[in-house]
N, C-alpha and C positions, 0 to 999 in steps of 0.2 A: 596860763603862758609859759612862753616860751622861758626855756632857761642856759643860759651862758652852761654852767656847770651839773652835776645832779650828782648827789651821793649814792651807790651801788651796793650791796655787801657781799665782800668776796670771801672765799680761800683764800690763806695765806700759808705758801709751803718755805718752810725757814728750818734750818737744822736739825730734819727732818721730819720736824714734827705741821701739821696745819691746822692752824687757827683763823677764827672766822673776826672780818676784822672789816668797818665802813672804809670805800675808796673812790676820791672825789676824780669822775671823767668829765671831759671835754662834751660840752652838748656838741650835736650834732640831728638838724630834723633837717626836711628838705623847705626851699624856700620857693615859690611857680610865681614867675613875674608876667604880669601881662600888662600888652599892653593894646588901654581904648578899648577892654575886656576880654582881649584875646590872646591866648595863651603864645608867651614867649617864649622863654628858654624855664628851667627847672634845676637848680642849681644844692645841692648838699651844704649847709654851711652853720658855724657857731650864731645860736641866733644873738641879734642884735648889727644897730647900724645897718639896717636893711635897706631905708630909703640911701645911703650913701651909700651901699652895696650897687644896689640897681641902677643909681649916677652912673658908676663906676665904671659896670660893665656895658653897661647901654652906652659911653666916650669910647670902651676900647674897639666895641659892637662896629661905631658908626655913625650908630643912631642919630645921638645930639653932641652937639660941639659947645654947647654950653646951661648953665642956671635956668634960664627964659626959656629952654629949648623945652620942658621942661610944664607943663600950665599944675600938674598936684600929683601926687602918689599918695595913693591910699592900699590901709589893710579890706580886706574886703571880707565884708562881713556874713556870717551863714556860712561861711565853709566846714567845719566841724561836726561832730553827731550834736544831733538837739539845736541844731542851729546857734553852735557859738562859734565867737573868732579862734581860729587857729596860732593868728597872725602866721601862719605861713602860706599867706596867698598878698600879694603887693601886684595892685595896678594902676598901671603911667598911665595917665594923661601929656601929649604929645602938642604943646604951641601949633605945630601946623600937620596938618589930617592928612593933606597929601603921605609926612614922613610914614604912612602905615606900610604904602608896597616896597620902600623899602626893609620895612620889618617884616611884612608876610613872607619874603625872598629870604632873610637871614634865618628867618626862623627853619628855613627847609634846611639847611648847612649849620646849624647852633647848640653843642648838647651840654652838659652841665661836667663833661666831664670834657670840656672843649680845649685842643690844645691851639687853635690856628684861630681860634675865637672870629669868624665869618675870611680872616683873607687867606690865600688859596697861596698865596710865593714870599717869598722874600722884599718882591722891587715889589709888591702891591701895596703894599704897608710903607715902608718907606714913600710910597706914592701917594698915599693920602692919608699921611700927618701934617696937621697944619702945623708944625712947631717943630722949631731948629734942634738940639740936642743942647742947656742950656750951657755957658762956660765956666761952673763952677768946679773949683780947683783945689787939692785939699793934702795936705800932709802923709807920706808912713805913721809915725807913727800918729795921727789922729785917726786912720785909716781901721789899723789898730785894732785900737781904744774903742771902736761901735759895738760889737758883740757884744761883749760886758757891761754896751750901759746898753742895750738895746735888752738882751733877760731882765736888766732890772727895771725896766717900765712890765717887764711881762707877768702881769698880773694873776691873771687866769694860769698859765702856763707850770706857777711854782707854784698851782693845790693841783694842775691835772696831769703835768709831764708829758699832754699832746696835745700840743695848737701849737701853726706859726703863726710868726705876728711877720708888720711891714707896720716901715716909718721913715720920717721925712727925717733927714740931715742939712743942719748947716753947715759950710764951710768951717765951721771953730771948731763942729763935732755935737754938736747939740742936737738930741736926735728927742722929737716931735712928732706928734698927731699917730702915736701907734695906734694901729688896731689888730686884734690878734681873732684869728675864725682859723678852723679846723683846715681850708683850708687853705693853701697859698697863696693862691688868685683872686680866695676871695677877699681874705688879710690887705691885698693890697686892693683891689677895687674897694675897701671902703675908702682908702688912706686917700684915692686921686678923686674918690668919692665926697668925699668929704670938703678936696681943693678945690672941683667945682661948683660945689655950694655955696662955697664964700668967692667964687669970682678970682681963684689964686692961679687958673691955667692962666699963662703953661710955667710950671713948674721952673722954671728953666734957672735958682738962685738956691735948689736945693738936689743931697742926694737923694737915693732911697736904701731902703738895709732891709734886707731876710735874711729870716731865718733861715730858709729855706733852702735849698738847688736855684741858681740861678736859668730856667727852663723859656724855654720858647713864649710860651706867652704873659713871662712877668716880666721878658724882655720888651717882647710888643707890646703890654699896655706903658710900660717908661719910654718908650720911643713918642705913644702919643701925647703924653702928656708933659712933651718939651723937656723929662730930667734928665742931667746929661752924667749922672755913673749910674751904676747898680751896683751894689754892695751885696754879697748874699753871703755865708758862711759852710755854705754847699757847693758842690762843684756846678758848673752850668752844663749845656750840653754844646754839644757843636751848632747845632745848631743857632740856638742861643748866640753861638758866640760867633756866625757870620751873619748873622741878622745884625747884631752890635757894631760890629765891622762896619756894614754896611751906610750903615743911619748916622756915624759918630758920635753911638753910645760905649762910654769908659765904662769896661765890666769888668769887677773884679769875684772872685770864687778864691773859695777855701780859708778866709778871712778867721785869723784868730788875734790873740795876742803878742802873737812870738810872727805875723808876719799874715804877708796873702799872697795869691797870684792876680797877675795884672794880664788880664785875653786881648783888651782893646783900651786904646782912648787913653797910651800914656802921656800923653803930653796932658792932662788932666792932672797927675800926681806928681808933686814937687821932687826933682833931680830924676825922676823914669826914664827924662828925656836928655 
């Protein structure tokens, strides 16, 4: 069975000497997602919440719009040595068989390191989005407190030091539905996938915080889920800022207890405008 963390023997160098000790690292294994038995994409992820990850990824790709668009999602048996289940191949059955044509086209442009996730331009993303970013607002003090609140929920990070997290945030600063993964995009897909499975989209009454930088694909996923505010502990990219501005998303970076940088959508932050 796949593992979230792995214990490994290492040599540690301190004070001029080597010592042998065990170390805990974040688990990372490939997940192949199939649609109707046909390969769609393979992504490297931390095992766990794979069904949520698949739903979030397929939603970001525009393949599904809601929970009822997926008939079933099952691990494929017999994919490992001696016919054992590796839990690394997930087959998704779509409710609408005609959607397979869309899937086949997207397979050609999707990859595990996909930064644009099937959309070729900012204009294309804003045109296909089903939702407008929600009207959530938040105070500067609440925003500044969020990185520490997210860190308190990162159980796997505490034992490995090498894993990303994403979580939804209420207007008063409650961090909920946190998911962790070695891939920052996977962590967000898991969070949005969980909301989709619970019929909670659009997430117009929630912000989203990520432990990583704010890349283009993370802004894309937030916009497509109807999230109004994306808060990152590190820097945004220039393309992420352009997409956030065009889509009407509030984008915040370099967030810490001492402050943050506000890049777009200042009207959602109390006192900014």
